[in-house]
SETORGU-243033 format. One record per residue (C-alpha): y, x, z; residue number from 0. Coordinates in nm, 2 decimals, always signed. Each point is the difference from the previous one (the first is absolute). Layout:
N
ATOM      py      px      pz  num
ATOM       Y       X       Z  NUM
...
This chain:
376
ATOM      py      px      pz  num
ATOM   -3.69   -6.36  +10.45    0
ATOM   +0.23   +0.23   -0.14    1
ATOM   +0.17   +0.25   +0.23    2
ATOM   +0.39   +0.03   -0.02    3
ATOM   +0.19   +0.34   -0.03    4
ATOM   +0.38   +0.10   -0.12    5
ATOM   -0.16   +0.29   -0.23    6
ATOM   -0.39   +0.03   -0.12    7
ATOM   -0.02   +0.36   -0.19    8
ATOM   -0.29   +0.03   -0.23    9
ATOM   -0.15   +0.34   -0.01   10
ATOM   -0.10   +0.23   +0.29   11
ATOM   +0.08   +0.35   -0.15   12
ATOM   +0.28   +0.21   +0.09   13
ATOM   +0.28   -0.24   -0.15   14
ATOM   -0.13   -0.33   +0.14   15
ATOM   -0.06   +0.20   +0.33   16
ATOM   +0.34   +0.17   +0.04   17
ATOM   +0.14   -0.35   -0.04   18
ATOM   -0.22   -0.12   +0.24   19
ATOM   +0.14   +0.23   +0.24   20
ATOM   +0.37   -0.03   -0.10   21
ATOM   +0.01   -0.40   +0.03   22
ATOM   -0.21   -0.07   +0.28   23
ATOM   +0.18   -0.07   +0.34   24
ATOM   +0.27   -0.14   -0.21   25
ATOM   -0.17   -0.31   -0.17   26
ATOM   -0.37   -0.10   +0.03   27
ATOM   -0.21   +0.18   -0.23   28
ATOM   -0.37   -0.02   -0.21   29
ATOM   -0.14   +0.28   -0.18   30
ATOM   -0.33   -0.09   -0.20   31
ATOM   -0.18   +0.26   -0.19   32
ATOM   -0.31   -0.09   -0.26   33
ATOM   -0.23   +0.32   +0.12   34
ATOM   -0.15   -0.02   +0.33   35
ATOM   +0.18   +0.35   +0.07   36
ATOM   +0.39   +0.04   -0.02   37
ATOM   +0.14   +0.24   -0.23   38
ATOM   -0.34   +0.04   -0.17   39
ATOM   +0.15   +0.04   -0.38   40
ATOM   +0.25   +0.23   -0.11   41
ATOM   +0.15   +0.06   +0.38   42
ATOM   -0.31   +0.16   +0.10   43
ATOM   -0.03   +0.23   -0.29   44
ATOM   +0.33   +0.16   -0.02   45
ATOM   +0.13   +0.39   -0.03   46
ATOM   +0.14   -0.03   +0.33   47
ATOM   +0.32   +0.21   -0.11   48
ATOM   +0.37   -0.15   +0.04   49
ATOM   +0.21   +0.16   -0.27   50
ATOM   +0.34   -0.01   -0.03   51
ATOM   +0.04   +0.16   -0.35   52
ATOM   -0.27   -0.26   -0.14   53
ATOM   +0.09   -0.30   -0.19   54
ATOM   +0.29   -0.14   -0.16   55
ATOM   +0.34   -0.01   +0.21   56
ATOM   -0.02   -0.32   +0.18   57
ATOM   -0.36   +0.13   +0.10   58
ATOM   +0.13   +0.29   +0.16   59
ATOM   +0.26   -0.19   +0.17   60
ATOM   -0.25   -0.23   +0.17   61
ATOM   -0.23   +0.32   +0.08   62
ATOM   +0.28   +0.17   +0.17   63
ATOM   +0.11   -0.32   +0.19   64
ATOM   -0.43   -0.03   +0.06   65
ATOM   +0.01   +0.34   +0.14   66
ATOM   +0.27   -0.06   +0.25   67
ATOM   -0.12   -0.31   +0.11   68
ATOM   -0.39   +0.15   +0.07   69
ATOM   +0.16   +0.29   +0.17   70
ATOM   +0.18   -0.17   +0.26   71
ATOM   -0.31   -0.19   +0.08   72
ATOM   -0.21   +0.30   +0.03   73
ATOM   +0.21   +0.12   +0.29   74
ATOM   -0.17   -0.32   +0.21   75
ATOM   -0.33   +0.09   -0.12   76
ATOM   -0.26   +0.21   +0.17   77
ATOM   -0.09   +0.17   -0.36   78
ATOM   +0.25   +0.02   -0.27   79
ATOM   -0.02   -0.17   -0.34   80
ATOM   +0.16   +0.28   -0.24   81
ATOM   -0.08   +0.38   +0.03   82
ATOM   +0.19   +0.22   -0.23   83
ATOM   -0.18   +0.07   -0.33   84
ATOM   +0.20   +0.10   -0.29   85
ATOM   -0.06   -0.12   -0.36   86
ATOM   +0.01   +0.26   -0.32   87
ATOM   +0.00   -0.09   -0.35   88
ATOM   -0.12   +0.26   -0.24   89
ATOM   -0.03   +0.00   -0.39   90
ATOM   +0.21   +0.10   -0.30   91
ATOM   +0.33   +0.05   -0.01   92
ATOM   +0.14   -0.31   -0.16   93
ATOM   -0.23   -0.24   +0.20   94
ATOM   +0.09   +0.15   +0.36   95
ATOM   +0.39   -0.05   -0.13   96
ATOM   -0.10   -0.33   -0.07   97
ATOM   -0.17   -0.12   +0.33   98
ATOM   +0.20   +0.24   +0.24   99
ATOM   +0.27   -0.23   +0.15  100
ATOM   +0.19   -0.12   +0.31  101
ATOM   -0.16   +0.20   +0.30  102
ATOM   -0.18   +0.24   -0.24  103
ATOM   +0.11   +0.36   -0.05  104
ATOM   -0.14   +0.24   -0.24  105
ATOM   -0.18   +0.30   +0.12  106
ATOM   -0.13   +0.31   -0.21  107
ATOM   -0.38   +0.01   -0.09  108
ATOM   -0.04   +0.28   +0.24  109
ATOM   +0.13   -0.19   +0.26  110
ATOM   -0.21   -0.29   -0.06  111
ATOM   -0.30   +0.27   -0.02  112
ATOM   +0.11   +0.11   +0.35  113
ATOM   -0.02   -0.39   +0.14  114
ATOM   -0.33   -0.07   -0.15  115
ATOM   -0.17   +0.31   -0.06  116
ATOM   -0.32   -0.20   -0.17  117
ATOM   +0.22   -0.01   -0.31  118
ATOM   -0.09   +0.24   -0.29  119
ATOM   +0.28   +0.19   -0.12  120
ATOM   +0.10   -0.10   -0.38  121
ATOM   -0.11   -0.33   +0.02  122
ATOM   +0.35   -0.15   +0.04  123
ATOM   +0.35   +0.07   -0.10  124
ATOM   +0.18   -0.19   +0.26  125
ATOM   +0.00   -0.15   +0.32  126
ATOM   +0.18   -0.21   +0.24  127
ATOM   -0.02   -0.06   +0.39  128
ATOM   +0.11   -0.29   +0.20  129
ATOM   -0.01   +0.14   +0.35  130
ATOM   +0.11   -0.33   +0.16  131
ATOM   -0.35   -0.14   -0.09  132
ATOM   -0.23   -0.14   +0.28  133
ATOM   -0.38   -0.09   +0.01  134
ATOM   -0.04   -0.34   +0.16  135
ATOM   -0.29   -0.13   +0.23  136
ATOM   -0.04   -0.28   -0.18  137
ATOM   -0.25   -0.18   +0.23  138
ATOM   +0.19   +0.04   +0.33  139
ATOM   +0.32   -0.11   -0.23  140
ATOM   -0.17   -0.33   -0.10  141
ATOM   -0.19   -0.04   +0.35  142
ATOM   +0.37   +0.03   +0.17  143
ATOM   +0.10   -0.24   -0.21  144
ATOM   -0.28   -0.25   +0.09  145
ATOM   +0.02   +0.05   +0.33  146
ATOM   +0.41   -0.05   +0.04  147
ATOM   -0.04   -0.31   -0.22  148
ATOM   -0.31   -0.16   +0.23  149
ATOM   +0.19   +0.10   +0.29  150
ATOM   +0.34   -0.17   -0.10  151
ATOM   -0.25   -0.35   -0.04  152
ATOM   -0.11   +0.05   -0.37  153
ATOM   -0.31   -0.14   -0.11  154
ATOM   -0.21   +0.21   -0.21  155
ATOM   -0.29   -0.14   -0.21  156
ATOM   -0.23   +0.19   -0.20  157
ATOM   -0.28   -0.15   -0.24  158
ATOM   +0.22   -0.26   -0.10  159
ATOM   +0.04   +0.01   -0.39  160
ATOM   +0.32   -0.24   -0.11  161
ATOM   -0.16   -0.25   -0.24  162
ATOM   +0.28   -0.29   +0.06  163
ATOM   +0.36   +0.01   +0.00  164
ATOM   +0.27   -0.27   -0.06  165
ATOM   +0.36   -0.03   +0.08  166
ATOM   +0.03   -0.34   +0.22  167
ATOM   +0.31   -0.14   +0.15  168
ATOM   +0.18   +0.32   +0.12  169
ATOM   -0.24   +0.26   +0.05  170
ATOM   -0.39   +0.07   -0.16  171
ATOM   -0.31   -0.10   +0.07  172
ATOM   -0.27   +0.26   -0.03  173
ATOM   -0.39   -0.04   -0.02  174
ATOM   -0.16   +0.38   +0.11  175
ATOM   -0.36   -0.01   +0.06  176
ATOM   -0.11   -0.27   +0.20  177
ATOM   +0.37   -0.02   +0.18  178
ATOM   +0.31   -0.19   -0.09  179
ATOM   +0.36   +0.12   +0.05  180
ATOM   +0.31   -0.14   -0.02  181
ATOM   +0.32   +0.20   -0.03  182
ATOM   +0.34   +0.05   -0.07  183
ATOM   -0.02   +0.27   -0.22  184
ATOM   -0.29   +0.15   -0.19  185
ATOM   +0.04   +0.40   -0.03  186
ATOM   -0.23   +0.13   -0.28  187
ATOM   -0.09   +0.34   +0.09  188
ATOM   -0.33   -0.05   -0.16  189
ATOM   +0.02   +0.35   -0.23  190
ATOM   -0.22   -0.01   -0.32  191
ATOM   -0.09   -0.35   +0.08  192
ATOM   +0.38   -0.07   +0.02  193
ATOM   +0.03   -0.17   -0.33  194
ATOM   -0.32   -0.20   +0.06  195
ATOM   +0.12   -0.12   +0.33  196
ATOM   +0.35   -0.16   -0.21  197
ATOM   -0.22   -0.18   -0.20  198
ATOM   -0.20   -0.14   +0.26  199
ATOM   +0.34   -0.12   +0.12  200
ATOM   +0.13   -0.12   -0.32  201
ATOM   +0.27   +0.27   +0.02  202
ATOM   +0.07   +0.21   -0.35  203
ATOM   -0.17   +0.30   +0.00  204
ATOM   +0.22   +0.31   -0.01  205
ATOM   -0.22   +0.26   -0.25  206
ATOM   -0.14   +0.21   +0.30  207
ATOM   -0.27   +0.23   -0.16  208
ATOM   -0.25   +0.17   +0.20  209
ATOM   -0.09   +0.39   -0.08  210
ATOM   -0.25   +0.18   +0.14  211
ATOM   +0.03   +0.35   +0.18  212
ATOM   -0.34   +0.24   +0.12  213
ATOM   +0.02   +0.20   +0.26  214
ATOM   -0.29   +0.22   +0.18  215
ATOM   -0.06   +0.21   +0.27  216
ATOM   -0.17   +0.36   -0.08  217
ATOM   -0.13   +0.24   +0.18  218
ATOM   +0.13   +0.34   -0.12  219
ATOM   -0.09   +0.41   +0.03  220
ATOM   +0.32   +0.10   +0.13  221
ATOM   +0.20   -0.27   +0.20  222
ATOM   +0.37   -0.03   -0.01  223
ATOM   +0.22   +0.17   +0.23  224
ATOM   +0.14   -0.28   +0.28  225
ATOM   +0.30   +0.00   -0.12  226
ATOM   -0.06   -0.04   -0.38  227
ATOM   +0.22   -0.24   -0.19  228
ATOM   -0.15   -0.30   -0.21  229
ATOM   -0.02   +0.13   -0.36  230
ATOM   +0.04   -0.24   -0.29  231
ATOM   +0.04   +0.05   -0.36  232
ATOM   +0.34   -0.08   -0.12  233
ATOM   -0.19   -0.16   -0.32  234
ATOM   -0.15   -0.25   +0.23  235
ATOM   -0.34   +0.17   -0.08  236
ATOM   -0.14   +0.08   +0.34  237
ATOM   +0.07   +0.04   +0.37  238
ATOM   -0.16   +0.17   +0.31  239
ATOM   +0.08   +0.08   +0.35  240
ATOM   -0.15   +0.13   +0.35  241
ATOM   -0.23   -0.27   +0.16  242
ATOM   -0.14   +0.22   +0.31  243
ATOM   -0.23   +0.28   -0.13  244
ATOM   -0.03   -0.23   -0.35  245
ATOM   +0.24   -0.10   -0.21  246
ATOM   +0.11   -0.31   -0.17  247
ATOM   -0.01   -0.03   -0.36  248
ATOM   +0.10   -0.27   -0.26  249
ATOM   +0.05   -0.01   -0.40  250
ATOM   +0.32   -0.24   +0.04  251
ATOM   -0.14   -0.20   -0.28  252
ATOM   +0.19   -0.35   -0.05  253
ATOM   -0.23   -0.23   -0.21  254
ATOM   +0.09   -0.37   +0.03  255
ATOM   -0.22   -0.22   +0.17  256
ATOM   -0.10   -0.33   +0.12  257
ATOM   +0.02   -0.08   +0.36  258
ATOM   -0.37   +0.13   +0.16  259
ATOM   -0.15   +0.19   +0.24  260
ATOM   +0.06   +0.32   -0.23  261
ATOM   -0.26   +0.30   -0.01  262
ATOM   -0.01   +0.33   -0.13  263
ATOM   -0.13   +0.02   -0.37  264
ATOM   -0.24   +0.28   -0.10  265
ATOM   +0.14   +0.32   -0.10  266
ATOM   +0.36   -0.03   +0.14  267
ATOM   -0.06   +0.20   +0.28  268
ATOM   -0.23   +0.24   -0.17  269
ATOM   +0.25   +0.10   -0.25  270
ATOM   +0.26   +0.03   +0.25  271
ATOM   -0.21   +0.24   +0.19  272
ATOM   -0.07   +0.23   -0.30  273
ATOM   +0.35   -0.02   -0.09  274
ATOM   +0.13   +0.09   +0.39  275
ATOM   -0.25   +0.30   +0.02  276
ATOM   +0.16   +0.15   -0.31  277
ATOM   +0.36   -0.08   +0.15  278
ATOM   -0.08   +0.10   +0.34  279
ATOM   -0.20   +0.27   +0.24  280
ATOM   -0.09   -0.34   +0.21  281
ATOM   -0.42   +0.07   -0.11  282
ATOM   -0.03   -0.40   +0.01  283
ATOM   -0.39   -0.06   +0.05  284
ATOM   -0.10   -0.34   +0.14  285
ATOM   +0.17   -0.36   -0.03  286
ATOM   +0.00   -0.11   +0.37  287
ATOM   +0.13   -0.38   -0.10  288
ATOM   +0.22   -0.15   -0.32  289
ATOM   +0.17   -0.33   +0.00  290
ATOM   +0.26   -0.17   -0.23  291
ATOM   +0.28   -0.21   +0.06  292
ATOM   +0.22   -0.22   -0.20  293
ATOM   +0.39   +0.06   +0.01  294
ATOM   +0.17   -0.33   -0.11  295
ATOM   +0.34   +0.06   -0.18  296
ATOM   +0.24   -0.24   -0.17  297
ATOM   +0.13   +0.10   -0.33  298
ATOM   +0.30   +0.20   +0.07  299
ATOM   -0.22   +0.19   +0.28  300
ATOM   +0.26   -0.18   +0.30  301
ATOM   -0.17   -0.17   +0.31  302
ATOM   +0.05   -0.38   -0.02  303
ATOM   +0.15   -0.12   +0.32  304
ATOM   +0.17   -0.35   +0.04  305
ATOM   -0.02   -0.36   -0.01  306
ATOM   -0.11   -0.12   -0.33  307
ATOM   +0.32   -0.20   -0.19  308
ATOM   -0.23   -0.30   -0.08  309
ATOM   -0.23   -0.06   +0.26  310
ATOM   +0.18   -0.03   +0.32  311
ATOM   -0.15   +0.19   +0.28  312
ATOM   -0.23   +0.21   -0.18  313
ATOM   +0.06   +0.34   +0.09  314
ATOM   -0.11   +0.29   -0.21  315
ATOM   -0.12   +0.32   +0.19  316
ATOM   -0.16   +0.18   -0.29  317
ATOM   +0.01   +0.26   -0.30  318
ATOM   -0.01   +0.33   +0.25  319
ATOM   -0.19   +0.23   -0.25  320
ATOM   -0.09   +0.30   +0.11  321
ATOM   +0.29   +0.00   +0.25  322
ATOM   -0.15   -0.29   +0.29  323
ATOM   +0.01   +0.24   +0.29  324
ATOM   +0.29   +0.19   -0.06  325
ATOM   +0.22   -0.31   -0.08  326
ATOM   -0.19   -0.25   +0.25  327
ATOM   +0.24   -0.01   +0.33  328
ATOM   +0.28   +0.01   -0.21  329
ATOM   -0.11   -0.33   -0.21  330
ATOM   -0.09   -0.15   +0.32  331
ATOM   +0.34   +0.01   +0.19  332
ATOM   +0.17   -0.11   -0.33  333
ATOM   -0.28   -0.28   -0.03  334
ATOM   +0.01   -0.09   +0.39  335
ATOM   +0.40   +0.00   -0.08  336
ATOM   -0.01   -0.28   -0.27  337
ATOM   -0.25   -0.21   +0.12  338
ATOM   +0.15   -0.05   +0.36  339
ATOM   +0.36   -0.07   -0.18  340
ATOM   -0.20   -0.31   -0.12  341
ATOM   +0.12   +0.07   -0.36  342
ATOM   -0.21   -0.07   -0.31  343
ATOM   +0.05   -0.05   -0.37  344
ATOM   +0.27   +0.13   -0.20  345
ATOM   +0.21   +0.15   +0.31  346
ATOM   -0.25   +0.15   +0.21  347
ATOM   -0.16   +0.15   -0.38  348
ATOM   +0.35   +0.17   -0.14  349
ATOM   +0.18   +0.04   +0.34  350
ATOM   -0.01   +0.36   +0.13  351
ATOM   +0.24   -0.13   +0.31  352
ATOM   -0.24   -0.26   +0.11  353
ATOM   -0.14   +0.26   +0.24  354
ATOM   +0.33   +0.08   +0.15  355
ATOM   +0.13   +0.34   +0.05  356
ATOM   -0.19   +0.32   +0.10  357
ATOM   -0.30   +0.15   -0.14  358
ATOM   -0.21   -0.34   -0.12  359
ATOM   +0.35   -0.06   -0.19  360
ATOM   +0.00   +0.36   -0.18  361
ATOM   -0.38   -0.07   -0.06  362
ATOM   +0.11   -0.29   -0.20  363
ATOM   +0.28   +0.15   -0.19  364
ATOM   -0.22   +0.28   -0.10  365
ATOM   -0.23   -0.29   -0.14  366
ATOM   +0.27   -0.16   -0.17  367
ATOM   +0.10   +0.31   -0.19  368
ATOM   -0.29   -0.01   -0.17  369
ATOM   -0.18   -0.35   +0.01  370
ATOM   +0.04   -0.23   +0.32  371
ATOM   -0.06   -0.33   -0.10  372
ATOM   -0.31   -0.19   -0.05  373
ATOM   +0.05   -0.19   -0.35  374
ATOM   +0.36   -0.02   +0.03  375
């Protein structure tokens, strides 16, 4: 016999877990995750950095609100999720000028070298600094959402891949793993598998595209100072940051992929190490571990949040791209307000005021300025 819930969330990454914690206690919630572990895919393979100047304007708005919400929660936790860590862009004058926006200010190459002595002088023309950026303890944030959701009565089921979903009467009937569920609202927070879940549910796909992004933890001969910024190339060809006595490095690639358990490709990290050893004095030696995640995006690069206009009760929470963590709490706040308002179809998808007034409504308005409706 199927278990009954007000809301069934599909996907146990940061999007699904943050929504579960925002909804639980206000309605009955279940979250199902295909893998045996929560946050197995992209959410466990993050660079763990919140950058208010990163991404299009709507993402920057979502990031600022997420930082506000997490900072308020940090005041209640024994260990904070956020730690100040600035973010620095380097590159040609044109590339930095094109990428430096919002919360970032220009600094001189000399100032950049002072902040990150590992950079080789003369290897970049310009720099920008976002001093309001934060490092994120991603495992702590994920576990806090899980604990809050569970404490408020949400059921979290792993190892339950959705294989059937159909609209019946006023709700959805879903088969996941060996269990059955009935829910008034079905939330698609399936990440790289979001379009696949739509197909299973008989809902038109949105054309969401996963992209590869590889990273590694590397041992170095000269560790970065404790308060070094995260450094990224303005042409999106690499980034690195301190990770204890090691460094986290990435070639920042953005290659289309199918939904899969992605793995690094031979040569990607080796070529990056060779380049960074020319541009810095880090002296990268051994690769301790490497991984690849998938950043899933809509064609316009804007996160997708809202009820599908043609599938009542089907809520999209997907397409966060590389901004999943830094937009997560704001997106969950907005999605919870929309879902609890009990509105679906065109009204919830298109109405920036559906969440009422306050921060959630401001987030909706920011999304509306770009593309709020889901298939309007």
